[in-house]
Phi, psi and omega in degrees: 000122182285146176281170181060032175236158179298321180300316180293320181295317178298315180298316182295314181294323177295318179296318178298314180298318180294317180297315179298316181297315181292323177297313178299320179299316180297315181297311181297320180297316181295318178297317181295313183292325178293317178297319180296315182295319179299314179296321179294321178297317179298318179296318180294316178297321179296319178296314179297316180297322180294318178295318179295321179296315179300318180295315182295319185279327183271326181268346179303312180298335179293327181267334183231079181294151180295144180270333180195165182254359184281338183220160177300141181292138177288176179300133184307131176079358185257133174221113186057043176085000181237149179283143179281316185228106182296328183293325178294316179295322178298317177295324177299314177297324181297316179293322177296316180298322180294322180294332178283332185274343185289317181294139176282126186203157173274358180274150173254075192280147174217175186219159174225136177253135177239142175275186184292344177263011182063034172262141181286132178263117177219149174295141182304320181252018183264064180300334181298328184263357183281128174285163177294151183299324180295314179296316181300315180295318180296317179295318179297317179298316179295321182291321180296330179290342180281352181057236182252034181297137180257008182249137179293146182223154176261136183232130176250141175206165183230130179226127177052044178064023176240128179278143178229153172228141181219156175238127182253118182244114174285127184232014184297329181272004181249003180215165182239014181243022167093007178280123185263309182224144173244119183243121176252128182225157179205145173282151179261021182298314179295323179296316179295322176296321177297317178297320178297318177296318179297317179295324178296316177296317179297319179297319179297318179296316180297316180297316178295318179297318180297320179296316179297316180295322179296316178296314179298319180294319179297317179294319179296316180298320179295319180292321181291321184278347182303315179299327180293321177297318178295318178297322179298320178296317180294319180294322177297323178294321178296321179298333178269015175071024172266080189278343189282352183276119179263137181281118177228097179207149180288125179225165177288165184300327181295331182263348184297320179295321177296316179299316179298319180295320179294320178297317178296317178300318180297317179296318180291321177296321178296316179296319179295318181296315179295318180296323180294316178298317179297320180299314181296324177294313180293320181296318179297321178294318181296324177285321183294319183299307179293328178296317178296320179295316179297316180298317183297313183287329176295318177294324178297321177294318182297316182265006175057046177254352176230160179286132189298315182296318179296315179296322180296317178300317180294318178298317179297316180298317181292325177295317177298321179298316178294321179298317179298319180296315180295320179298318178300316180297314180293322181296315180295322178294325177291323179298331182280343182278147181292330185280357180294121184265142174251131181255094184275144175208168180279127181239138171281119187296326179299314180295321182295313183289330176294321179294322177296319180297315180297320182295320186266355183298317182296318180295319180296315180297320180299328181264005178072031182248137177271128179253115183244138178232124175277138181273155173244143185280325183282152174278125181239127179245129177241152179259109189207164170271107190300315185297314183288320180292325177299317180294322180297316181292316182294329175296316182291316179298318178298323178296318179293321178299322183296326185258349185290154175269314184227324188213157172230132182243141175240117186236103176267149174204151183269137180240114174057026177059009181243338183223154172242132180254128179242117178256122178244117184230154175234171180250032180274196184286352182088183183259134179301143184301324181282345179266337187304317181290346188243004189292337179268359178283136179293147182075359180273126185241126177282188184298319181250015183287166178272278181231005175079032181243334188300306182291329176296319177297316181299315180298316180300314183294314182297320179292328176291344175265018182061029179251189183211144178227137177225161179226144177204173178254145172242183180294335185254358180151198181278148180228124174253129181243125181242133175243128178229144179284144177267136177290128183273000000 
């Protein structure tokens, strides 16, 4: 999988999210299970201690009956610091040991008995019941720090890298035969082994989950990035001028607009490419025709086979035609450049439209067309580049004259005191439905068009004046509508 791709980024972010989630899950799980085990251990130790206490306090008198009632009974089996009957003490330990083994527990519990002087009570020959000296010393040290506390406490300690937990229960005030403290202790080795086993299982689950998520993430990323790969192929085809291929593939809603835009772009590029090719063909024809005419009449003059004045007039007309064509091409190229400057000034719209009428009157009369302009009573001032806007209007009027049967009308009117609308209409056959969406495209030439530049120039200029131009058909012919802002 390559880096710096959408597929890699989706995969990477999913892996990061999964890793963080699994890490947090592991941490929370360990904290929870550790807290649970600690509380459970305390409950188990408390249960064991309670059973041991009950056994010690209730069964003690059976093994060590009181000697008299005049004084508190001494420690069972002890006389001047020594036990009277070792067998009784051994049996006492046996019952205590049995009470510890009965509860079901993960603990390996054991006990220590202390007298009121904090001396360990053990049968002389009961090695089975003797705790290790290290554990005994540690327990004694912890118990001595409790001073004369009458409340049971939990004590944690560590010996030889093994954790222990103990519960210390003072019982001196609950018996009369000299038992001072009952200490139940257990190593946490089994608990740690249990935690290790749980973590191993959890790690295996996490690892398997991460593997499944990684596979799922990779497949998801591949599926998400697949449309982009297909789009890249189509765009590469467009770059190679294969405009006719339309993208048709199922995509998500987020990409549908992009696909539609690429299809529209492809269609427009195809139309532009065809129009450009057509333009070069038409332009070459437009140049070739007057050149051939000029050449023919020039040769006629040379060989004196045509009348000189007639030939000269034709040569002049063809030269003007070529000049107009070249000017249009240069003008349109200048409009496309960023450096083309517009020289705006305040224009009286009545004077401006009258000048357009005067300029086009001769062309209209020559073609037998009546050019009519409706007057407006209000004074309207527009902020415009007179030379460029004049050319835009005369291009449109000239286009209408070319297609009109009898008349061309120019109808201006004010809209909401902010805009002026100029409607230019002819009474010709109108614009073909298939030509209507493209008539303002440069290089697009209609049936009677010249080279397909006039209306493109007009649209460019009007839009640079913050205006708008549209074209449509009416019952009587073509209608061009121009909107321009009025200077306030």
